[in-house]
C-alpha positions as CSV (number, residue, x, y, z in Angstrom):
1,X,25.6,67.2,70.8
2,X,26.8,66.9,74.7
3,X,30.4,67.8,74.8
4,X,31.2,68.3,78.4
5,X,34.4,67.9,81.4
6,X,33.3,64.9,83.7
7,X,36.4,65.9,85.7
8,X,37.7,69.3,83.6
9,X,41.7,68.8,81.6
10,X,44.8,69.0,84.0
11,X,42.4,68.2,87.6
12,X,44.8,68.1,90.2
13,X,44.0,64.7,92.4
14,X,45.7,64.3,96.2
15,X,43.0,62.7,97.6
16,X,39.1,61.0,96.5
17,X,37.3,63.2,95.0
18,X,33.9,63.9,92.1
19,X,33.7,65.7,88.8
20,X,30.5,68.1,88.5
21,X,27.2,67.2,88.0
22,X,26.6,67.0,84.1
23,X,22.3,67.0,82.3
24,X,23.1,64.3,79.6
25,X,18.9,63.9,79.5
26,X,18.7,66.5,76.3
27,X,20.9,63.7,74.9
28,X,19.7,63.0,71.9
29,X,21.1,59.5,71.9
30,X,22.1,57.4,74.7
31,X,24.9,56.3,74.3
32,X,28.6,58.2,75.2
33,X,32.3,58.5,74.9
34,X,34.2,59.0,78.1
35,X,37.8,60.2,77.6
36,X,40.4,59.5,80.8
37,X,43.5,61.6,79.7
38,X,46.3,61.1,82.6
39,X,48.6,64.1,82.2
40,X,51.8,64.5,85.1
41,X,51.9,61.3,88.1
42,X,54.1,60.1,90.7
43,X,55.4,57.1,90.1
44,X,54.1,53.9,92.7
45,X,50.4,55.3,92.9
46,X,47.1,54.3,91.1
47,X,44.0,56.2,90.2
48,X,40.3,54.7,90.0
49,X,37.6,56.6,88.4
50,X,34.5,55.1,87.9
51,X,31.4,57.2,86.7
52,X,27.6,57.4,89.0
53,X,24.5,58.2,87.5
54,X,21.7,59.5,89.1
55,X,17.7,61.0,88.2
56,X,17.8,64.2,90.1
57,X,21.3,65.4,90.5
58,X,21.4,64.8,94.5
59,X,21.3,61.1,95.0
60,X,23.5,59.2,93.2
61,X,23.9,55.2,92.6
62,X,25.7,53.0,94.9
63,X,27.8,51.8,92.4
64,X,29.3,53.2,88.7
65,X,27.5,52.8,85.6
66,X,31.0,52.6,83.5
67,X,35.1,52.6,85.9
68,X,38.2,53.1,83.5
69,X,40.5,49.9,85.0
70,X,42.8,50.9,87.6
71,X,46.1,53.6,85.9
72,X,49.0,53.2,87.1
73,X,51.0,55.9,83.9
74,X,50.4,58.5,82.3
75,X,47.7,57.3,79.9
76,X,44.3,58.4,77.3
77,X,42.1,55.7,77.5
78,X,38.9,55.6,76.0
79,X,35.1,53.8,76.9
80,X,31.7,53.6,76.3
81,X,29.0,54.8,78.3
82,X,25.8,53.7,77.2
83,X,22.8,54.6,79.5
84,X,20.0,52.8,77.3
85,X,19.4,50.2,80.0
86,X,19.2,53.2,83.0
87,X,16.5,55.3,81.8
88,X,16.4,56.9,84.9
89,X,19.8,58.7,84.9
90,X,19.3,61.9,83.7
91,X,22.6,63.1,85.2
92,X,26.7,61.5,85.2
93,X,28.9,62.7,87.4
94,X,32.9,60.7,87.6
95,X,34.0,59.8,91.1
96,X,38.3,58.7,91.8
97,X,40.1,57.8,94.2
98,X,44.0,57.7,94.1
99,X,46.2,55.6,96.3
100,X,49.9,55.5,96.7
101,X,53.0,52.8,98.1
102,X,56.8,52.7,98.6
103,X,59.2,54.8,98.9
104,X,59.1,59.1,99.4
105,X,56.1,61.3,100.0
106,X,52.6,59.5,101.3
107,X,50.8,61.9,98.9
108,X,49.9,60.6,95.7
109,X,49.1,63.5,92.4
110,X,47.9,62.3,89.5
111,X,46.9,65.8,86.8
112,X,43.9,64.1,85.3
113,X,40.6,64.8,82.8
114,X,37.5,63.2,81.9
115,X,35.7,64.6,79.0
116,X,32.1,62.5,77.9
117,X,31.6,63.3,74.4
118,X,27.8,62.3,72.9
119,X,27.6,59.5,70.5
120,X,25.3,60.6,67.0
121,X,22.4,58.8,66.2
122,X,23.7,57.7,62.8
123,X,27.4,57.0,63.3
124,X,25.6,54.0,65.9
125,X,23.6,52.8,63.3
126,X,26.5,52.2,61.0
127,X,29.0,50.7,63.2
128,X,25.5,48.4,64.3
129,X,25.1,47.4,60.9
130,X,28.8,47.1,60.7
131,X,28.9,44.2,63.6
132,X,25.9,42.7,62.7
133,X,27.7,42.1,59.3
134,X,31.0,40.8,61.1
135,X,28.9,38.4,63.0
């Protein structure tokens, strides 16, 4: 069961950046729960976080596989990352962009983290059955 940090908790970002590569090739399920948690901000700024995939941990996809909606405030936001349509992806990593406007310092500042947790196959099966029953 994979449970990892794509961006370590309480990372302070003032410029764009990348988290570490996380090996997901050993996952029994190809579906993961991502959680973006923003713990500190300054006003009039934005944070964009996307997750990119790689077959070798060195060359990354040109576009994000999944992205969080743009954020402006402290928040905790979940997102599903479904890699079943991307069988070549063996590694994932987060990339973030920050922007600032308005009065005060021109340097943005976000304190945040992104976690990745594998969704167990039995839970996926149960959720899929419930969704079909409701349709």
